[in-house]
C-alpha positions in Angstrom: 55.4 46.5 49.4 54.2 47.4 52.9 57.4 49.3 53.6 56.9 51.4 50.4 53.3 52.2 51.4 54.4 53.3 54.9 57.3 55.3 53.4 55.0 57.1 50.9 52.4 57.7 53.6 55.1 59.3 55.8 56.3 61.5 53.0 52.7 62.6 52.3 52.1 63.3 56.0 55.3 65.3 56.3 54.4 67.3 53.2 51.0 68.0 54.5 52.4 69.2 57.9 54.9 71.5 56.2 52.2 72.9 53.8 49.9 73.5 56.8 52.7 75.3 58.7 53.4 77.4 55.6 49.8 78.3 55.1 49.5 79.2 58.8 52.5 81.4 58.6 51.2 83.2 55.5 47.8 83.7 57.2 49.5 85.1 60.3 51.5 87.6 58.1 48.6 88.7 56.0 45.8 88.7 58.6 46.6 92.1 60.1 47.2 94.0 56.8 44.0 92.6 55.4 42.1 93.6 58.5 43.6 97.1 58.3 42.6 97.4 54.6 39.0 96.3 55.4 38.8 98.7 58.3 40.0 101.6 56.3 37.6 100.7 53.5 34.6 100.7 55.8 35.7 103.9 57.6 36.0 105.6 54.2 32.5 104.5 53.3 31.2 105.8 56.7 32.9 109.2 56.2 31.5 109.5 52.7 27.9 109.3 54.0 28.5 111.1 57.3 31.2 113.7 56.8 30.0 115.7 59.9 30.9 112.8 62.2 34.1 112.7 64.2 33.9 109.0 64.9 31.8 105.9 64.4 30.9 103.4 67.1 29.1 100.1 66.7 25.5 100.3 67.8 25.2 98.1 70.8 21.6 97.2 70.2 22.2 95.7 66.8 20.9 92.1 66.5 21.4 90.5 63.1 18.7 87.9 63.5 16.2 90.4 64.7 17.1 92.7 61.8 16.6 89.8 59.4 13.2 89.1 60.9 12.2 92.8 60.7 13.2 93.0 57.0 11.2 89.9 56.2 8.2 91.2 58.2 8.3 94.5 56.3 8.6 92.8 52.9 12.3 93.4 52.2 14.7 90.8 50.7 17.6 93.1 51.8 19.8 92.2 54.8 21.0 94.7 57.4 24.7 93.9 58.0 25.9 96.5 60.5 24.8 99.7 62.3 27.2 102.4 63.4 26.4 105.4 65.5 27.9 108.6 63.9 29.2 110.8 66.7 30.6 114.3 66.9 33.7 115.3 68.8 31.7 115.5 72.1 30.3 112.0 71.7 26.8 113.1 70.7 25.0 110.9 68.2 24.3 112.7 65.0 22.7 109.8 63.3 23.6 106.3 62.0 25.4 104.6 59.2 23.5 101.4 58.3 25.2 98.9 56.0 22.8 96.8 53.9 23.1 94.1 51.3 20.6 94.4 48.5 19.7 90.9 47.3 17.7 91.8 44.2 20.3 93.4 41.9 20.6 92.1 38.3 24.0 90.4 38.6 24.8 89.8 42.3 24.1 91.3 45.7 25.2 94.9 46.3 26.5 95.9 49.7 26.5 99.6 50.7 26.4 102.0 53.6 23.6 104.6 54.1 24.0 107.6 56.3 20.8 108.8 58.1 20.6 111.8 60.4 18.6 111.8 63.6 15.7 113.6 61.8 15.5 110.9 59.1 17.4 112.8 56.4 19.4 110.5 54.1 22.9 111.8 53.6 23.5 109.3 50.8 25.1 105.9 50.2 28.5 104.5 49.6 28.9 101.2 47.8 31.5 98.7 49.3 30.7 95.7 47.1 29.2 95.6 43.6 29.4 93.3 40.6 26.9 94.8 38.1 27.3 95.2 34.4 29.9 97.9 33.4 28.2 100.8 31.7 24.8 99.8 33.1 24.3 98.7 36.7 27.8 99.9 37.7 26.4 103.4 37.2 24.8 103.0 40.7 28.3 103.9 41.9 28.4 107.1 39.9 27.4 110.5 41.3 24.8 111.2 38.7 22.7 108.4 40.2 23.6 108.3 43.9 23.4 112.1 44.3 19.6 111.7 43.9 19.3 110.2 47.3 21.3 112.9 49.1 19.8 115.3 51.6 16.3 113.8 51.2 13.9 113.4 54.1 11.2 111.0 52.8 9.3 107.9 54.0 10.6 105.8 51.1 12.1 106.2 47.6 10.5 105.0 44.4 12.1 104.6 41.0 10.7 106.3 37.9 11.8 106.2 34.3 11.4 110.0 33.6 12.7 113.1 35.4 11.7 113.1 39.1 8.7 115.2 40.0 9.1 114.8 43.8 11.8 114.3 46.4 11.0 110.6 46.9 11.4 109.9 43.1 14.7 108.5 41.8 15.3 108.4 38.0 16.4 105.0 37.0 19.7 104.2 35.3 19.0 103.9 31.6 18.9 100.2 30.7 19.3 99.1 34.3 16.0 99.5 36.1 16.6 96.3 38.2 19.8 97.7 39.7 18.1 101.1 40.3 15.2 99.5 42.1 17.7 97.3 44.2 19.5 100.5 45.4 16.2 102.2 46.2 14.9 99.2 48.1 18.2 98.9 50.0 17.9 102.5 51.1 14.3 102.0 52.0 15.2 99.0 54.1 17.7 101.2 56.0 15.0 103.8 56.5 12.6 101.1 57.8 15.2 99.9 60.3 16.0 103.4 61.3 12.4 104.3 62.1 11.5 101.0 63.7 14.7 100.2 65.8 16.6 103.4 66.2 13.7 105.6 67.1 13.8 107.8 64.1 11.6 110.9 64.2 10.4 110.5 60.6 7.8 107.9 61.4 
């Protein structure tokens, strides 16, 4: 009886070791391609909101915990995930790409990157992660909605249900006011971070 238990235990141990080695091998093989895909995805998002930039460089002063505290202090539920300096061919900073996660969407959090020029002008946003309702909240990724944020220099955006009457007004997606507000709040959070931390001139 004891021999059988030991035998079965050894077989289970051997199986576990082999499985662990196989998983490690698969991870080693897929790690680099996955990292490359993620890098290309983020770079594409950066280029979409800052087409004038030649390169993007991580902002050295970014502190995730400090950013979280700042958002809370200013009344935002959103989370600043990353900040990149958008640079021209000569290395001059043209502005910043701020990646934010909006926590108050209707289905799940939405992560997107926002391009902001040095003078505070919003170039627009590019969504990298969204799980909203098809035909409703997913329209946040469509040009008809996101183009409303482009080339605007305002203190903050507000969502309205009718045709916008001012630069800071964004017409909500029909049937998806919550998602519309989440996108506007996310962009506003980026503007708040830009003005407070990055020394934006639009303050």
